[in-house]
C-alpha positions in Angstrom: -31.5 -1.1 5.5 -30.2 1.7 3.2 -32.8 4.3 2.4 -31.8 4.7 -1.3 -29.7 3.1 -4.0 -29.7 3.0 -7.8 -31.5 -0.4 -8.3 -34.8 -0.7 -6.3 -35.0 -3.8 -4.2 -38.2 -4.8 -6.0 -36.1 -5.3 -9.2 -35.2 -8.9 -8.9 -32.6 -8.7 -11.7 -30.2 -6.9 -9.3 -30.8 -8.9 -6.1 -28.5 -11.7 -4.9 -30.0 -14.3 -2.6 -27.9 -16.4 -0.3 -24.6 -14.6 -1.1 -21.2 -15.9 -0.1 -17.9 -14.4 -1.1 -16.4 -15.9 -4.3 -13.1 -16.9 -2.7 -14.8 -19.6 -0.6 -15.4 -21.7 -3.7 -11.7 -21.5 -4.5 -10.9 -22.5 -0.9 -13.2 -25.5 -1.1 -11.5 -26.6 -4.3 -8.0 -26.1 -2.7 -7.2 -23.6 -5.4 -6.2 -20.5 -3.4 -2.6 -21.6 -2.8 -2.1 -22.4 -6.4 -3.4 -18.9 -7.2 -0.7 -17.5 -4.8 2.0 -19.4 -6.6 0.9 -18.0 -10.0 0.8 -14.5 -8.5 4.2 -14.6 -7.0 5.7 -16.0 -10.3 4.3 -12.8 -11.9 6.5 -10.7 -9.5 9.7 -12.4 -10.8 9.5 -10.5 -14.1 7.0 -7.9 -13.2 4.2 -7.2 -15.6 1.7 -6.8 -12.8 0.4 -3.6 -14.4 0.6 -2.2 -17.9 3.9 -0.5 -17.3 5.6 -3.9 -17.9 8.7 -3.0 -15.9 10.3 -6.5 -16.1 12.0 -6.2 -12.7 12.3 -9.0 -10.2 10.2 -7.7 -7.3 10.7 -10.9 -5.3 14.3 -9.6 -5.0 13.0 -6.2 -4.0 13.8 -4.6 -7.3 11.7 -1.5 -8.0 10.8 0.7 -11.0 7.8 2.8 -11.9 5.6 2.0 -8.9 8.6 2.1 -6.5 7.2 -1.0 -4.7 9.2 -4.2 -4.2 8.4 -7.5 -2.6 5.8 -6.2 -0.2 2.9 -3.8 -0.6 3.0 -0.4 1.2 -0.1 0.2 3.3 -0.9 3.8 4.0 -4.0 3.3 6.1 -6.8 0.9 7.0 -10.1 2.0 8.5 -13.9 1.9 8.2 -14.6 4.4 5.5 -18.0 6.2 5.5 -17.3 8.3 2.4 -17.8 5.6 -0.2 -21.0 4.9 -2.2 -24.0 4.1 0.0 -24.1 0.5 -1.3 -20.6 0.0 0.0 -20.4 2.1 3.2 -23.8 1.0 4.5 -24.2 1.8 8.2 -20.9 0.3 9.5 -18.5 1.5 6.8 -16.4 0.0 4.0 -13.2 -1.6 5.3 -10.7 0.3 3.2 -7.1 -0.7 2.9 -5.2 2.1 1.1 -2.1 0.9 -0.7 0.7 3.5 -1.0 2.2 4.5 -4.4 0.7 4.2 -7.8 1.4 3.2 -11.4 -0.2 6.4 -12.7 1.1 10.0 -12.4 -2.1 12.0 -12.4 -1.2 15.7 -12.2 -4.4 16.4 -10.3 -4.3 13.5 -7.8 -6.2 14.3 -4.6 -4.2 11.6 -2.8 -0.8 12.6 -4.2 0.8 12.5 -0.7 0.3 8.7 -0.7 0.2 7.9 -4.4 3.3 9.8 -5.4 5.3 9.6 -2.2 6.2 6.7 0.0 3.9 7.2 2.9 3.1 4.1 4.8 4.5 0.8 6.0 5.5 -2.3 4.1 3.2 -5.2 5.1 3.6 -8.9 4.3 0.6 -11.1 3.5 0.0 -12.1 7.1 0.0 -8.4 8.2 -2.5 -7.4 5.5 -4.6 -10.4 6.5 -4.5 -9.1 10.1 -5.9 -5.8 8.9 -8.6 -7.5 6.9 -9.7 -9.5 9.9 -9.6 -6.5 12.2 -11.9 -4.6 9.8 -14.3 -7.6 9.7 -14.3 -7.6 13.5 -15.2 -3.9 13.6 -18.3 -4.8 11.5 -17.3 -3.4 8.1 -19.5 -4.6 5.3 -16.6 -5.4 2.9 -12.9 -5.3 2.4 -12.0 -2.5 0.0 -8.5 -2.6 -1.6 -7.7 1.0 -2.8 -5.1 1.4 -5.6 -4.3 -2.3 -5.9 -3.2 -2.3 -9.6 0.6 -2.5 -8.8 0.2 -5.0 -5.9 -2.4 -7.4 -7.4 -0.1 -10.4 -6.6 0.2 -9.3 -3.0 -3.6 -8.9 -2.7 -4.0 -12.6 -3.8 -1.4 -13.6 -1.3 -3.1 -11.7 1.5 -6.6 -13.0 0.8 -5.3 -16.5 0.7 -3.8 -15.9 4.2 -7.0 -14.4 5.6 -9.6 -16.9 4.3 -8.5 -19.9 6.5 -8.5 -17.5 9.5 -12.2 -16.7 9.0 -12.5 -13.9 6.4 -16.1 -13.9 5.1 -16.6 -10.4 3.7 -16.9 -9.4 0.0 -13.7 -8.2 -1.6 -13.9 -4.8 -3.4 -11.1 -4.0 -6.0 -11.0 -0.2 -6.1 -8.8 0.7 -9.0 -7.9 3.4 -11.6 -8.5 0.8 -14.3 -4.9 0.9 -15.4 -4.7 -2.8 -14.8 -3.0 -5.7 -16.6 -5.2 -8.5 -17.8 -3.1 -11.2 -16.3 -3.4 -9.6 -12.9 -7.2 -9.3 -13.3 -7.4 -13.0 -14.2 -5.6 -13.7 -10.9 -8.6 -12.0 -9.2 -11.2 -14.1 -11.0 -13.0 -16.0 -8.2 -11.4 -13.8 -5.5 -12.9 -10.3 -6.1 -16.7 -9.9 -5.7 -17.0 -6.2 -6.6 -14.8 -4.3 -9.1 -14.8 -0.5 -8.8 -12.8 0.9 -11.6 -12.5 4.7 -12.2 -12.6 5.3 -15.9 -10.6 8.5 -16.1 -9.8 9.5 -19.6 -11.1 8.6 -23.1 -8.5 10.3 -25.3 -4.9 9.1 -25.5 -3.6 12.7 -25.5 -5.5 13.5 -22.4 -4.2 10.4 -20.7 -0.7 11.2 -21.7 -0.9 14.8 -20.5 -2.8 14.3 -17.3 -2.0 10.7 -16.3 1.4 10.2 -18.0 0.1 7.0 -19.6 -1.0 7.4 -23.2 -2.2 3.8 -23.4 -4.6 4.3 -20.4 -7.8 4.5 -22.5 -7.3 1.2 -24.3 -6.0 -0.5 -21.2 -9.0 0.7 -19.2 -11.4 -0.5 -21.7 -9.8 -4.0 -21.8 -9.6 -4.1 -18.0 -13.3 -3.1 -17.5 -14.5 -5.6 -20.0 -12.5 -8.3 -18.2 -14.0 -7.2 -14.8 -17.5 -7.3 -16.3 -16.8 -10.8 -17.8 -16.0 -12.0 -14.3 -18.8 -10.5 -12.2 -21.4 -8.8 -14.4 -23.6 -5.9 -13.5 -23.7 -4.7 -9.9 -26.1 -6.7 -7.7 -27.2 -6.1 -4.2 -28.6 -7.9 -1.2 -32.1 -7.0 0.0 -30.4 -4.7 2.5 -29.2 -2.5 -0.3 -25.5 -3.4 0.1 -23.4 -4.3 -2.9 -22.6 -8.0 -3.2 -21.2 -8.7 -6.6 -20.6 -6.9 -9.9 -19.0 -3.8 -11.5 -19.5 -0.3 -10.2 -17.8 2.3 -12.4 -16.7 5.6 -11.2 -15.9 8.6 -13.4 -14.6 11.9 -12.1 -16.2 14.8 -14.0 -13.4 17.1 -15.2 -13.7 20.8 -16.2 -14.1 21.2 -19.9 -14.1 17.5 -20.7 -17.7 16.7 -21.1 -17.0 15.2 -24.5 -14.8 12.5 -22.9 -17.5 11.9 -20.3 -20.0 11.3 -23.0 -17.7 8.9 -24.9 -17.1 6.9 -21.8 -20.8 6.7 -21.0 -21.7 5.6 -24.5 -19.0 2.9 -24.4 -20.2 1.6 -21.1 -23.8 1.3 -22.3 -22.8 -0.3 -25.6 -19.9 -2.6 -24.6 -21.0 -3.6 -21.1 -24.7 -2.9 -20.4 -27.2 -0.1 -20.0 -27.6 -1.6 -16.5 -24.1 -0.6 -15.6 -24.0 1.2 -12.2 -22.1 4.5 -12.8 -21.1 7.0 -10.1 -20.5 10.4 -11.8 -18.2 12.0 -9.2 -18.4 15.8 -8.9 -15.7 16.5 -6.3 -12.9 17.4 -8.6 -10.8 20.3 -7.4 -7.4 21.6 -8.6 -4.7 19.7 -6.6 -1.1 18.6 -6.8 0.7 20.0 -9.9 -2.3 21.7 -11.5 -1.9 25.2 -10.0 1.9 25.1 -10.4 2.1 24.7 -14.2 0.5 26.9 -16.8 0.0 24.0 -19.2 -2.7 22.7 -16.9 -4.6 26.0 -16.8 -7.6 24.4 -18.5 -8.3 22.2 -15.4 -7.3 24.7 -12.8 -10.9 25.2 -11.6 -13.8 23.3 -10.3 -16.4 21.9 -12.8 -19.4 24.2 -13.2 -22.8 23.2 -12.2 -23.8 23.2 -15.9 -21.0 20.7 -16.6 -22.2 18.4 -13.8 -25.7 18.5 -15.2 -24.4 17.9 -18.8 -22.5 14.8 -17.5 -25.7 13.4 -16.1 -27.6 14.2 -19.2 -24.9 12.5 -21.3 -25.1 9.4 -19.2 -28.9 9.2 -19.5 -28.8 9.8 -23.3 -26.3 7.0 -23.6 -28.9 4.7 -22.0 -27.3 4.4 -18.6 -29.9 4.7 -15.8 -28.3 3.3 -12.6 -26.6 6.6 -11.8 -25.2 8.0 -8.6 -24.3 11.7 -9.0 -24.5 12.8 -5.4 -20.7 12.6 -4.5 
């Protein structure tokens, strides 16, 4: 059992008894393959993410995300660096998708998000990876950066379930997601883990090259919450279903952190599980260009403390600020 997590096991509001992955209900109703058909239709005139490129990815046409018919997988392994309630004692079964629909100038994974580093995998091959991670004993399947390959995720889950997949699905996203893609995930994803990055349009435009990010993220996170609600655990302390929000604390941007926390408490719930991540460091393009000088440093201890205080003042209490 995990030694510590945000919601004590004695609080029955956040405990799930007799859990089973959501997709099993779709399988019993013979709806998984219909969901695949809908997902693939989305690729014909691609609006799988808010970039709305309108290319036919079934014909391998590519645009902003540089991804065609099949998803690029950069790695798949048991990850022990995730939140305690995901990694547990046997790891979170992460599948990192290559490329991205954002252009964050500080990206710490820029070598795979901004460059083509990995192998194209069809649905059966991704299903193989999922089942291998399950065999290794991982507690969940954790799709990292799935925003631009949501249809391929549906296709892969549908291929893995008849072959014995029984782990919770984690959708680990930047929150720059299209609502139609998230609706494809309804009944498939158990745990949504969006990273709410920016509050102001100008910040999103400058640092993520997507000025509509804040409004898209708010709409996406509200949809995620509609589907699965607040984060709930098993008695072993492992996450089973719900929304776990991440926010990377940035230097000099405490006002945006405060606004995000206030929005989460007001528009979702004060019971929202929030990880205030403190590992920001200058990466990628930050040190190269003077226009990013304001974020060319680590956050100060005072800023980390202010972010925690802002979250608590907003009413949020299920906080993880250890990473």
